[in-house]
Every structure is written in C-alpha cells, then in structure tokens.
C-alpha positions as CSV (number, residue, x, y, z in Angstrom):
1,M,111.8,130.9,120.6
2,S,114.6,128.6,121.3
3,E,118.3,128.6,120.0
4,R,118.9,124.5,120.2
5,L,118.8,124.5,116.9
6,K,119.4,128.4,115.8
7,G,121.3,128.6,112.0
8,K,120.0,125.0,111.6
9,V,118.1,124.1,107.9
10,G,116.3,120.8,107.3
11,I,114.2,118.3,105.4
12,V,110.9,117.4,106.7
13,T,108.8,114.6,104.7
14,G,105.2,113.9,105.1
15,A,105.0,117.1,107.0
16,G,101.5,117.8,106.4
17,S,99.7,115.7,109.2
18,G,101.2,113.6,112.5
19,I,104.6,112.4,113.5
20,G,106.1,114.9,110.4
21,R,103.9,117.7,111.1
22,A,104.7,117.7,115.1
23,C,108.4,117.5,114.3
24,A,108.3,120.5,111.8
25,V,106.6,122.4,114.5
26,A,108.7,121.2,117.1
27,L,112.4,121.8,114.8
28,A,111.2,125.5,114.0
29,E,110.3,126.2,117.6
30,E,113.8,125.3,118.7
31,G,115.1,127.6,115.6
32,A,115.5,125.9,112.9
33,S,114.4,126.7,109.1
34,V,112.8,123.9,107.6
35,A,111.5,122.6,104.2
36,L,108.0,120.9,104.9
37,V,107.8,118.0,102.0
38,G,104.5,116.4,101.4
39,R,102.2,115.6,98.5
40,R,99.1,117.5,99.2
41,K,99.9,121.0,99.0
42,D,97.3,122.3,100.8
43,R,98.1,120.7,103.9
44,I,102.4,121.4,104.2
45,E,101.0,125.3,103.3
46,A,99.0,125.6,106.1
47,V,102.1,123.8,108.3
48,T,104.1,126.7,106.8
49,H,101.3,129.4,107.7
50,H,101.4,127.8,111.3
51,I,105.2,128.0,111.8
52,G,106.1,131.5,109.9
53,D,109.0,132.7,108.6
54,F,111.2,129.5,109.3
55,A,109.0,127.0,107.3
56,L,109.0,126.7,103.5
57,A,106.3,124.5,101.6
58,I,107.4,122.0,98.5
59,A,104.9,119.5,97.5
60,A,106.8,116.6,96.1
61,D,106.2,113.1,95.7
62,V,109.2,111.5,97.4
63,T,109.2,108.2,95.4
64,R,110.5,110.7,92.1
65,S,114.2,111.2,92.2
66,A,113.3,114.3,90.0
67,D,110.8,115.6,92.8
68,I,113.7,114.8,95.6
69,D,116.3,117.2,93.3
70,R,113.7,119.8,93.0
71,V,113.5,119.5,96.6
72,V,117.1,119.6,97.7
73,A,117.7,122.5,95.6
74,Q,114.8,124.8,96.4
75,T,115.5,124.1,100.0
76,I,119.5,124.9,99.4
77,K,118.4,127.9,96.8
78,H,115.6,129.2,99.9
79,F,117.6,128.8,103.2
80,G,121.2,129.0,101.6
81,T,122.6,125.8,103.4
82,L,120.9,122.1,104.6
83,N,122.1,120.7,107.9
84,F,119.5,118.0,108.6
85,L,117.0,115.5,107.1
86,L,114.2,113.8,108.7
87,N,112.6,111.0,106.9
88,N,109.1,110.8,108.1
89,A,106.9,109.8,104.7
90,G,105.8,106.0,105.1
91,I,102.5,104.2,104.3
92,L,100.7,101.4,106.1
93,Q,99.5,98.5,104.1
94,I,97.9,95.5,106.2
95,G,97.8,92.1,105.4
96,N,100.3,89.2,106.0
97,A,102.5,87.3,103.2
98,E,99.6,85.9,101.0
99,Q,97.0,88.6,101.3
100,I,99.3,91.5,100.1
101,S,99.6,91.9,96.0
102,E,103.1,92.4,94.6
103,E,102.0,96.3,93.8
104,Q,101.1,96.7,97.4
105,W,104.3,95.5,98.5
106,D,106.4,97.6,96.3
107,R,104.2,100.8,97.1
108,V,104.9,100.2,100.4
109,F,109.0,99.9,100.0
110,N,109.3,102.8,97.4
111,V,108.1,104.8,100.2
112,N,109.1,103.5,103.0
113,V,112.8,102.5,102.0
114,R,113.2,103.8,98.6
115,A,112.5,107.2,99.2
116,V,114.9,107.2,102.3
117,W,117.4,106.0,100.5
118,L,117.0,108.7,97.3
119,L,117.1,111.7,99.4
120,S,119.8,110.6,102.1
121,R,121.9,110.0,98.6
122,A,121.0,113.6,97.7
123,V,121.4,115.4,100.9
124,L,125.4,113.8,101.7
125,P,127.2,116.0,98.9
126,H,125.8,118.9,100.6
127,M,125.9,118.0,104.1
128,R,129.8,117.3,103.1
129,T,130.3,120.7,102.6
130,T,128.6,121.6,105.7
131,N,131.1,119.8,107.9
132,G,128.8,117.2,108.7
133,G,124.6,117.1,109.3
134,S,122.1,114.4,110.8
135,I,120.0,112.2,108.7
136,I,116.9,111.0,111.1
137,N,115.0,108.4,110.0
138,I,111.4,107.5,110.9
139,A,111.4,103.7,111.5
140,S,109.2,101.6,113.6
141,T,109.2,99.3,116.6
142,L,108.0,97.1,113.8
143,G,111.1,96.8,112.5
144,V,112.6,95.2,115.4
145,V,109.7,92.7,116.5
146,G,107.3,92.6,113.2
147,A,103.3,91.7,114.1
148,R,100.8,89.8,112.6
149,N,99.1,91.5,109.0
150,R,102.3,93.6,109.1
151,A,104.7,91.7,106.3
152,A,105.6,94.6,104.3
153,Y,105.4,97.5,106.5
154,A,107.7,95.2,109.2
155,A,110.0,94.2,106.3
156,S,110.3,98.2,105.3
157,K,111.0,99.7,108.7
158,G,113.6,96.8,109.3
159,A,114.8,97.6,105.9
160,V,115.1,101.2,107.0
161,I,116.8,100.2,110.3
162,L,119.7,98.3,108.8
163,L,119.9,101.1,105.7
164,T,120.4,103.6,109.0
165,K,123.1,101.3,110.4
166,S,124.8,101.1,107.4
167,M,124.8,104.9,106.0
168,A,126.0,105.9,109.7
169,A,129.0,103.6,109.3
170,D,129.8,104.7,106.0
171,H,129.7,108.3,106.7
172,G,131.1,108.5,110.5
173,H,134.2,110.0,109.4
174,E,132.1,112.9,107.3
175,N,130.6,113.6,109.8
176,I,127.4,112.9,109.1
177,R,125.0,111.4,111.5
178,V,122.7,108.6,110.8
179,N,119.9,107.7,113.5
180,A,116.3,105.8,113.7
181,I,113.4,106.6,115.6
182,C,111.2,103.6,116.2
183,P,107.9,104.6,117.3
184,S,105.1,102.1,118.4
185,F,101.2,102.9,117.9
186,V,101.1,106.7,117.5
187,E,97.5,108.4,116.9
188,S,97.5,109.7,113.6
189,E,95.7,109.4,110.7
190,L,97.6,106.5,109.2
191,T,97.2,104.5,112.7
192,A,93.5,105.6,112.3
193,E,93.0,104.1,108.5
194,A,94.5,101.0,110.2
195,L,91.9,100.8,113.1
196,A,89.4,101.6,111.1
197,Q,89.8,98.6,109.0
198,V,89.2,96.1,111.5
199,P,85.7,95.0,112.8
200,D,85.8,96.2,116.3
201,A,87.9,99.6,116.2
202,A,87.4,100.0,120.2
203,A,88.6,96.6,121.0
204,A,91.5,96.8,119.0
205,R,92.5,100.1,120.5
206,R,92.3,98.9,124.3
207,E,94.6,95.9,122.8
208,R,96.9,98.4,121.7
209,T,96.7,100.6,124.5
210,A,97.6,97.3,126.9
211,A,100.4,96.2,125.2
212,H,102.2,99.7,126.2
213,P,103.2,99.4,129.7
214,L,103.0,103.5,130.1
215,G,98.8,102.8,129.7
216,R,98.3,105.1,126.9
217,L,98.9,105.3,123.0
218,G,101.5,107.7,121.4
219,Q,101.2,111.5,120.5
220,P,102.9,112.8,117.2
221,E,104.6,115.4,120.0
222,D,106.3,112.2,122.1
223,V,108.3,111.9,119.2
224,A,109.2,115.3,118.0
225,G,111.5,116.2,121.4
226,L,113.7,113.5,120.0
227,A,113.6,114.4,116.4
228,V,115.0,117.8,117.8
229,Y,117.4,116.4,120.1
230,L,119.1,114.3,117.2
231,A,119.2,117.4,115.1
232,S,121.1,119.7,117.5
233,A,124.7,119.1,118.4
234,E,123.5,117.5,121.9
235,S,123.8,114.3,120.1
236,S,126.9,114.9,118.1
237,W,128.7,111.8,119.5
238,V,125.2,109.6,118.6
239,T,125.0,107.7,115.1
240,G,124.2,104.8,113.9
241,A,121.5,104.6,116.9
242,V,117.9,103.1,116.9
243,L,115.8,104.6,119.5
244,P,112.6,103.4,120.6
245,V,109.8,105.7,121.6
246,D,107.1,103.3,122.2
247,G,105.9,103.7,125.9
248,G,107.6,100.4,127.0
249,Y,106.5,98.3,123.8
250,L,109.6,96.6,123.6
251,A,109.9,96.3,126.6
252,V,107.3,93.5,127.2
C-alpha cells in the first residue's frame, strides 16, 4: 500500500458504484481511511468489504441534515479525525426546461447542490481543528458548457462549480482547500440509464465517443487519480480549481 495519504481520513458520498466507488478504492490504496456513504447499504458494504479495515460503510441520504450530521459524527468517532470530503453523490434528469417537472428540478438540486453545501458546511468545523482539509466536489463538463436536454443537470453542476469557487475564497485562510473535478461522459450506471432512454443507444454512444478527442469514453478510474491528488499534500497550493477529466471534450 502506498503512503501518499497515510493517516488521512475522508468521507466519500455515492460510494457504492461508478466514480464514487473507484475514488474510494483508490484513496484507500494510497493509505487513507474512508467512510463510504450511500443510500443502498448492500452496495457500500460490498465496497467496504473489498477495501477492508480502512473503510466504514454508512447508509445515509445526503439530502437529509440529520443523516449528514450522523455521517460526520460516525466518521470521526470511528477514525478519530477528518481530513477530506469527496462530494460525489449525484443524479441525472433528462429533459429541457419545458419537459422537467418542478419535482424533478427540486430533486436534482437537492442531491447535486444542496447536499454538497450541507456536507461541506458540516465538515468545516472539524477541518479547522486539524489545521485544514480538502473538499473535492464532482461537478461536470456540462456545468461549464451545457448540453441539450440537460437543463436541470447542467444548471446544478454549474452551481457546484461556483459554490466550489466561493468556498475556496471563503476558507483559504483556514487552509481548507475546495476544488471541483469535471468529468465528461464516464461509463457508469448513471450514464447507462441515460443511454437507455434514447431511441438508438448504439448511435448515441458512437456520437458521444466521437465528441472526445482521445476517442473513448471515460472510466471511473480515470477520475480517481485526480481525487487522490486533491486529497493529498501534493495539491497543497491548489484551491478554487475546476479541473476537467474529459478526454479532451472541452478542448473542441
């Protein structure tokens, strides 16, 4: 096991699959202890079993303040400290501004934005006691450029990006760094569900692949390395950054 993150403790939300799972595994492999958070207990327990003693499974709904307080308290009680937070939990709602219902809009913003704010707010007091910390938010390239039929999702990820920048400005003097990772199309359950909703999934997949200069779609592990970097001391002078991991999507 590497020691890049030896002694570090963090929380990873949406850790049961996709990007969250890959990041949790990579962080643990680099020496971190991680609290894995998700709504489906069976999934986060499976990831915890895969990682071993350096992981703790906490079933929770990140849109509920009481659950968030419990997650933070259990993490600190179990591991003794808290050094980083990876806000990864997110949902995708397909549709333009006319097609999305008020309930769908609110659900997207509750999960993708409000939960990021609530979790970040909850960990700040604890990071101050450890002379700083790192908050890592999973945003999206669609928070930078937008896309058709992604009105709520793109707006929510744009909000995450500006929340990231604002928190970086507010808390830099406390040595609390806040950065955002912007993946493009990463193969996961979330994106598989999106492809399943179009008439010709194979054609949609080819179109999305062609939009990336590197000629392939992303894998969850492509994001994990940057998460490790941002959680580590190697990024000690990086805050307020919006970092694409996108196969060149934003370059064209």
